[in-house]
C-alpha atoms as one frame of an Amber mdcrd trajectory, in Angstrom:
protein
 -93.000 174.044 164.443 -90.913 170.925 164.965 -88.086 172.438 162.930 -87.944
 175.397 165.297 -87.700 173.052 168.279 -84.934 171.033 166.613 -82.992 174.188
 165.717 -83.381 175.559 169.248 -82.155 172.238 170.644 -79.166 172.135 168.292
 -78.200 175.744 168.957 -78.633 175.296 172.699 -76.487 172.164 172.674 -73.805
 173.835 170.562 -73.779 176.855 172.874 -73.486 174.585 175.921 -70.596 172.657
 174.354 -68.917 175.939 173.315 -69.149 177.543 176.756 -68.308 174.425 178.786
 -65.592 172.802 176.652 -64.301 174.819 173.717 -63.958 178.287 175.222 -62.113
 177.129 178.396 -59.823 175.033 176.199 -59.034 178.057 174.026 -58.406 180.192
 177.118 -56.116 177.529 178.609 -54.096 177.194 175.412 -53.848 180.984 175.093
 -52.616 181.263 178.686 -50.100 178.473 178.099 -48.857 180.212 174.963 -48.501
 183.467 176.901 -46.608 181.633 179.651 -44.279 180.072 177.090 -43.634 183.471
 175.514 -43.116 185.145 178.896 -40.845 182.398 180.214 -38.501 182.398 177.241
 -34.922 182.502 178.530 -35.853 182.018 182.193 -35.001 178.331 182.290
C-alpha cells in the first residue's frame, strides 16, 4: 500500500516537473533552432 503511494507521488512529481520545466524548455530550444535556421543569411 505504501509503495503505491510512493510510486504515485514520484510519478506525479516527475510529471509536474516534465510539464512545467522540461517540456517548455524543449519547445523554447526547438523554436530557437527553427529561428536560427530560418534567419540564416538575413543578418
